[in-house]
N, C-alpha and C positions, 0 to 999 in steps of 0.2 A: 531573570530577568524575562519580564513580558511586557512587551509592546500594544498597546489596546487601542491603539490609530492606524496601526499600518504602516507607519511612516518615522519610527524612532530610530532609525537606523541607516548608515550608508554600509554597503555589503560591495566587497570587493570581490569578484567572481575567484580571483588566486584563493577564497578562502583567509585573509587579512585578516587584522585583528578591527575590532569594530565596537563602540561604545554606544551603550543609551539607558537612559533612566528611565525608570516606569512612576505613573504618577501614584504607585500604591504601595504603603511604607514598608510593609512585609517582603518587598523584592528590592529595594533600594540596595541594587550593586550590578555590580557591572562583567560582561565574561568576553572571552575571546573566542569567536570562532576557528576554531585551529581542526581543519579536516583531517587530522592525522595523529590523532589521539584514540581514536576509538578502535584500539587496538583486540577487544577480547569480539567486540563484534566483527570485524572485517578477518578475522580470523577464521570466523565462519564463513563470511561473507565469502572468502576469498574461492573457496571450494566449489562455489555456486556458481557456472561457466552458462556460459549465453547458449541456446542448441541454433543449430544454422535453421535461417529459413526454410519452412517445411516444404518438401517437395511438390506438394498440392501445391501452394500458393505461387509457384512459378511460372504457370500459366493463367492468372489472374490478372491480370487490364491492369485492373487498379491497384497494384502493389509493384512499386519501382525494385528492379534487382540492385542497383545501386543506390548506397546511402545517400542524402543529401550530405553528411559530414557522420563522420565516426573519430570519437574520441577515447574508445577501446570502453572505459567506463560505463557510456552509452551511444548509441547512435541516434541518428534521425532518419526514419524513411519514407517519401511519399505514398498514401496508403489509398489516394482517391482526387478528385477535383476539390484543391482546396485542402484537403485533409492529410495530415503527418502523423506518424507513430513514433514518439522517444521510447527506444527501447534501451534496458540496462544490463549493464554485463555485470553482475559483483565481483568477479572473479577478477576484474582489471581495474576497479577504483571504488570511488564511495562517494562521485557527489553526487547519483542519483539514487542509486539502489532499487528504486518504483519505477515501473515504468508511465507515461504517460503521453502528452501530444498536444498539437493544439491546429485548431480549422480558421483559413484564413480566407473570408470573404472580398468583395469589392468594397466594403465600406466599414468594415470592425474585423476584428481578430480575438479569439477566444483560448487560451492557454489552459490546458489541464496538467493538474497535480506542483506541489511547491517541492516535492522532492525532500532529498535527506539534508541538503546544504543551499545557502545562496548563490555557489557557486552551479549549481548543478540547474537549480532557476533560471542562472543565468545564459547556461548554455540554451538553453531550452527557448530565452528572448533572440540569444544569437542568432539560431537558426530561424526562426520565424522572420528575422530581419534579413534573412538570409535572398527569401522570398515575396516578402512583402512588406509594404511603410504604410500599411492601414493602422489606425490609432488601436490598441488593446481594448477590448469594451469591460475586460475582466480575466480574473486566475482563477480557476475552481480547483477546492483540494476535493478528491469525490470520498475522504472521509475523515478522519481526523488524526490516525495514526503516526507515528513520530516521520516514519520514512516519505510521508505523501504531503508532509506540512512543516517540519520543520528548517527548510529552504524562504519561507512567506517570505522572510523579509525583508528580501532584494525584492519582490514585488511592491513589497510595501514601500520603501526605498525608492523605488521610480513610480510613484503615485498608480499603480497599477490597482483597483479595487479585488478585494478578495472575496470571492463566493464560496460559499458552505452550507450545508445543509444546518438547520436553524440552530441546532444543538452541539457545535461544533469547538466553538471556541469555548464552552464551559468545560465539556469534555477535555481537551489542551490544557487548559487551566488545573481543571481536577486532576488527571491523567500526571502531568508533567512539572508543573510550577514545585509539588512536593520534595520533585525530584532536587529540585535545585537545590532547594533548601536544607536537604536531609543529608546525613552523617554516612559517609560509604559503607562502612561497618552494619549499620542497623540496616543497610537496606540488603547487604548482600549476606550477612549472614544465617539468615534462613536459608538460604540457598547452599552455602557450606553447609551447614550443619545435614542439611538433609542430603546431601554426600556422604561423610561422616558415617548417618545412621542407616544407611541403603539396607536395605536385606537380601537383597541380589545386584548379580553384576549387572544385570538391564537397568534396574532402579538405578544403580548408582552412573551408570553410563547417560540416562535421562534426566539424571539430574545437573550431570556436568552439563549436557546442552545446555540446559535451562540460566544455568548459573554463566555463561558463557553469554549468552544471549541478555540478560537482567543486567550483566558488567557494561555490554555497548552499551543500553540503552541510557542506564542512571551516565556512564560519559557523555553523549548525548546530549543530554538534556542538560549536564553542566555546560555545556560548552554550544550552548544554543540559545538563541534570542527567540522570545514566546511572538510569533506577531499572528495574531488572532485575526481571521476574519471579519471584516466590517460591514460585507452585505451580506448578513445573514437570508436563508430560504426554505422557506416555510413548505414542508413537506405535504400539507395540507394543500397548498395550493400547484401542486405540481400533476402534470407533465407542466414545462413552462417551456416553450417556444423560443431561441433566439434568432432572430435575423439578424446574421451579418450581410448581407446584400449578395443576391444571389445562393446563399448557402444558409441554410437553417437547419439548425441544431436542437433536440428536445431532450430537457434535461428531466429524466426522470429518480423517483426513489423507490427502492427495495429491498427488504428485510434479507438479513443470513450475516453480514463479520462483524457490524462494529454499531448497529444501531445509527447509523449517520452515511449509510452508503448510499451515493449518488451517481449516477451514469448517465453519459451525454452522446446520443444518439443521432446518426444522420439517417431518416431513414430513407431518402432519393438516394441515398448510394446504399443500403443495407450494411453502415459501419456501426460501430458501438464503441465506445471506451468503457470497462466496467468498472476501471479501479479494484479492489482487492474482492469484488463478489466472481472473480475470477482469477486461479493461479493454474496458469498453463503450463501442464507438466511438473507442478507441484504438489506436496501436500498442503492442503489449505492449511491459512492459521487460522484457530477456532477460540482462543482466549477470551476474545472481547467478554465484559460480563452482558451485554447486549447481544454476543452472536448469539443465532438462534438456527441449530442444525436442519429442524423443520423448515422454517423458513428459508434457509438459505437452498436447501432441494428443490422448495417451490420454486425461488426463484429462478433455478438454473434449469426447470422442466419449463418455465416459462420464455427461458433463453432457446428451448431446444426450438419449442415451437416457430421462432423467428425464421423470415426467410432461408431455405437453407444455403444460398450464397452467402451470407450474413459475413462480414470477417470483422473479428472481435479484437480488439486490443486490451490483454489483460491486466491487473495490477502488476504481475511477476510472470515471467517467463517470455517465451517468443509469441508473436501475432500468429493466429488460427482460424480456422473455420468453424463450423459446427462438429467437427473430431474434438476440438477440445473442447469443448462443455461436456461430450461424449465421454471422455475421459474421466475428466473430476467427476462426473455426477457418478462414474464408476467406482472412482475413492471412495466418494460416500458412500456407497452402496455393500462396499467390500469393508469398509469402519463399521458400518449400522450392520451389517449380518454376522460378524467377527464378535462385536457387542452383544447384538441382542441373545449370541449362544450363549455365552459367557451369564449373560444377565437370566437366560433362565435357569441354568445348572446354577445359581446361586451366588457365583462369583461374586464380591465385592467389587465395587467400582474402584475403589482406590489398586486394589490388584490388579482389576482389568486392565486400565491404563495400560499396564507396563506388560501384559500378557499380550498384545495385539502385536503378531507376526507381519510383517510386509512382504506380501505375494512378489515373486520373480517378475510379475510382470508391470510391478512400479519400482523395482527395484533401483532404478535411476533416478527418481523424484527425489527431491530435493527435499528436505526438514530441516525447517528453520531450526527450532527447538521441539524437544515432544512435548513437552512443557506447554505450550503455544501452539500444537496442532493437532495429534492423536491424541494423547491426555486428556484434552479438552474437552473434545469430539465426542470421546466415549462416556465423558463424565456430564455431559449435557444429554446426551442420549439417554444416560440411566434415569437422569430426572426427568425429563420426557417421560418413558417408560410409570415412573414410580406414580408420576402422578395421574397416570390414568384409570 
């Protein structure tokens, strides 16, 4: 089911049933949003717990040590003057999964992310209303991926304009609409085949993580209404300043994770909502066909040049300072370093993807699925080197 108006449903915060009808013939069917059905995905997600707030942020006067609200699956913490971060803990629930936040000025507010479910978006809206009653100017998806956009229907049902990169709506339709009409066995069969035909225990284990992830994605797509952004933002016209009344946000676009990535900066307070251009304490997800490793590393280099006191709200993981940027750059350096040695030794790309060894330093970094993170990172690095 696809909603091209942003208003085609009424979502219950409890994740209850909703129905809507698209104007497109190929998608004239109804779905129930049931947040409890995503078994395979959450079997993975529940193992990813949120680390405690970093000790180095304890002395940062911008960061409240006591959350505004904490529902377990996510909490909202004040991180500046009118600035709030929504931080998810996947081990405790599935309503949000990614991080987001909101900015509340004297005249208006900006919400960041649609999350995985309407219930997640509703949670964030409720948190905003705990501190401000100003009108919401818009809700911004930092990129098109399902965990940042599948809850958009809540905003559409409540008349909140949905903002995103100009190509986000098309990427959502191209990626998720086919899954809604697809046969489950046809989608999952190739991944099950990879497990059976794996040539090593490592390859088999990696294939299993990929099957778990794709199974969850399939279930989410079939339980969700695609509510598409109705306020596309042309990246050529960025940066774009948004005056919320005594609080100015700047929307910028950078390459790296998805080809649709945007960040929200508040320069006056040195705060950046990065979307998935930053995975704090995680292995980065690199599977997207438009992800670029060299572009992403250049983006992180730019982030590292921001003020030393910059506070980052990552797409996943805990709020961090510049140490979080340094850490993910080290992860990319390690992947590239190991991959380059194998490349020069003539190891085929497909084999190299499974031979990468996670160093002790990063043993505690969650890996969402091998074929979504390390595997494609190495494949893309090989492609870049072969193109030279």
